[in-house]
Backbone as CSV, one residue per row, in Angstrom:
resi,resn,N_x,N_y,N_z,CA_x,CA_y,CA_z,C_x,C_y,C_z
1,UNK,0.762,-1.331,-0.060,0.034,0.051,0.053,0.853,1.209,0.042
2,UNK,0.440,2.216,-0.804,1.053,3.486,-0.795,0.279,4.625,-0.381
3,UNK,1.049,5.731,0.015,0.275,7.044,0.333,0.907,8.159,-0.115
4,UNK,0.245,9.255,-0.193,0.778,10.575,-0.561,1.240,11.208,0.637
5,UNK,2.389,12.062,0.522,2.835,12.709,1.556,3.499,14.190,1.125
6,UNK,3.090,15.216,1.703,3.899,16.409,1.129,5.247,16.516,1.809
7,UNK,6.281,17.041,1.183,7.385,17.098,1.493,8.304,17.964,0.541
8,UNK,9.554,18.151,1.019,10.462,19.089,0.139,10.798,18.718,-1.183
9,UNK,10.700,19.551,-1.970,11.234,19.376,-3.611,11.869,20.340,-4.000
10,UNK,13.296,20.375,-4.227,13.842,21.533,-4.554,13.745,22.853,-3.660
11,UNK,13.197,23.765,-4.032,13.068,24.976,-3.333,11.672,25.181,-2.508
12,UNK,10.667,24.202,-2.949,9.340,24.151,-2.641,8.983,22.979,-1.788
13,UNK,7.629,22.705,-1.953,7.122,21.579,-1.367,6.157,20.662,-2.623
14,UNK,6.202,19.585,-2.548,5.353,18.714,-3.529,5.008,17.510,-2.991
15,UNK,3.964,16.877,-3.643,3.416,15.588,-3.150,4.232,14.476,-3.504
16,UNK,4.787,13.708,-2.491,5.536,12.607,-2.913,4.624,11.215,-2.669
17,UNK,5.185,10.170,-2.852,4.557,8.841,-3.085,5.629,8.040,-2.133
18,UNK,4.991,7.517,-0.961,5.694,6.479,0.097,5.056,5.314,0.188
19,UNK,5.788,4.191,0.435,5.032,2.971,0.986,4.607,3.139,2.412
20,UNK,3.680,2.524,2.753,2.886,2.864,4.128,3.856,2.896,5.209
21,UNK,4.743,1.920,5.255,5.674,2.144,6.503,7.159,2.468,6.307
22,UNK,7.299,2.911,5.111,8.703,3.747,4.869,8.852,5.038,5.390
23,UNK,10.168,5.334,5.693,10.450,6.815,6.234,10.879,7.612,5.059
24,UNK,10.930,7.081,3.682,11.367,7.899,2.594,10.477,7.697,1.570
25,UNK,10.360,8.825,0.520,9.564,8.691,-0.516,10.349,7.714,-1.673
26,UNK,9.364,7.314,-2.600,9.919,6.558,-3.580,11.037,7.254,-4.369
27,UNK,11.230,8.329,-4.351,12.249,9.064,-4.885,13.511,9.207,-3.947
28,UNK,13.461,8.659,-2.975,14.479,8.742,-1.992,14.368,9.919,-1.045
29,UNK,13.640,10.933,-1.152,13.541,11.958,-0.109,12.985,11.536,1.118
30,UNK,13.789,11.873,2.375,13.312,11.644,3.600,12.047,12.479,3.913
31,UNK,11.158,11.812,4.589,9.791,12.526,4.794,9.766,12.484,6.319
32,UNK,9.078,13.510,6.773,8.867,13.667,8.352,7.231,13.452,8.644
33,UNK,6.976,13.093,9.785,5.557,13.096,10.231,4.656,14.214,10.163
34,UNK,5.375,15.325,10.362,4.875,16.673,10.549,4.497,17.194,9.148
35,UNK,3.290,17.381,8.783,2.977,18.090,7.564,3.273,19.535,7.240
36,UNK,3.688,19.823,6.032,4.079,21.325,5.841,2.737,22.120,6.107
37,UNK,3.026,23.524,6.303,1.863,24.428,6.417,1.186,24.736,5.342
38,UNK,1.594,24.422,4.148,0.987,24.565,2.755,0.629,23.366,1.986
39,UNK,-0.285,23.446,1.113,-0.669,22.280,0.504,0.286,22.435,-0.926
40,UNK,0.840,21.260,-1.182,1.590,21.440,-2.447,0.751,21.355,-3.595
41,UNK,1.110,22.181,-4.887,0.450,22.061,-6.024,0.864,21.248,-7.132
42,UNK,2.046,20.550,-6.767,2.801,19.691,-7.873,3.024,18.350,-7.133
43,UNK,3.140,17.235,-8.056,3.632,16.004,-7.557,5.096,15.690,-7.966
44,UNK,5.797,14.978,-7.159,7.097,14.781,-7.516,7.195,13.742,-8.708
45,UNK,7.681,14.170,-9.820,7.843,13.311,-10.978,8.518,11.814,-10.790
46,UNK,9.559,11.941,-9.962,10.293,10.582,-9.738,9.501,9.738,-9.024
47,UNK,8.634,10.340,-8.015,7.787,9.442,-7.117,6.801,8.911,-8.153
48,UNK,5.977,9.746,-8.899,5.154,9.254,-9.847,5.435,8.160,-10.832
49,UNK,6.806,8.466,-11.312,7.348,7.457,-12.281,7.390,6.160,-11.600
50,UNK,8.313,6.209,-10.306,8.325,4.911,-9.594,7.020,3.998,-9.195
51,UNK,5.979,5.043,-8.947,4.614,4.435,-8.573,3.959,3.664,-9.651
52,UNK,4.012,4.414,-10.737,3.523,3.834,-12.035,4.284,2.590,-12.316
53,UNK,5.466,2.475,-12.248,6.323,1.224,-12.597,5.828,0.130,-11.518
54,UNK,5.824,0.371,-10.319,5.350,-0.474,-9.295,3.921,-1.102,-9.488
55,UNK,2.843,-0.317,-9.943,1.602,-0.676,-10.302,1.732,-1.421,-11.602
56,UNK,2.414,-1.170,-12.391,2.474,-2.017,-13.841,3.089,-3.426,-13.575
57,UNK,4.057,-3.389,-12.786,4.804,-4.743,-12.452,3.786,-5.404,-11.554
58,UNK,3.079,-4.866,-10.867,2.119,-5.593,-9.866,1.072,-6.240,-10.507
59,UNK,0.499,-5.439,-11.497,-0.550,-6.029,-12.373,-0.239,-6.975,-13.479
60,UNK,1.339,-7.045,-13.736,1.606,-8.008,-14.778,2.092,-9.302,-14.106
61,UNK,2.130,-9.527,-12.747,2.323,-10.655,-12.317,1.174,-11.599,-12.485
62,UNK,1.578,-12.943,-12.666,0.559,-14.022,-13.106,-0.237,-14.249,-11.788
63,UNK,0.090,-13.815,-10.608,-0.638,-14.272,-9.538,-1.370,-13.151,-9.006
64,UNK,-1.506,-12.061,-9.800,-2.282,-10.942,-9.562,-3.823,-11.084,-9.597
65,UNK,-4.738,-11.052,-8.585,-5.970,-11.255,-8.669,-6.817,-9.988,-8.966
66,UNK,-7.878,-10.297,-8.977,-9.094,-9.045,-9.229,-8.998,-8.009,-7.925
């Protein structure tokens, strides 16, 4: 299971994707429990690409059920 978490990205804040029990985003960015004071307007491209690959690999497995 994955979740979205706001976190640092360059000089701003963006949405990152992380595995439920991970301390870092799929892009490697360390994430903290405290949410930033602002809502990000952008999504981390590296996280989104990693998430897309993970979903594609998961659904391509022969044991993948409905």
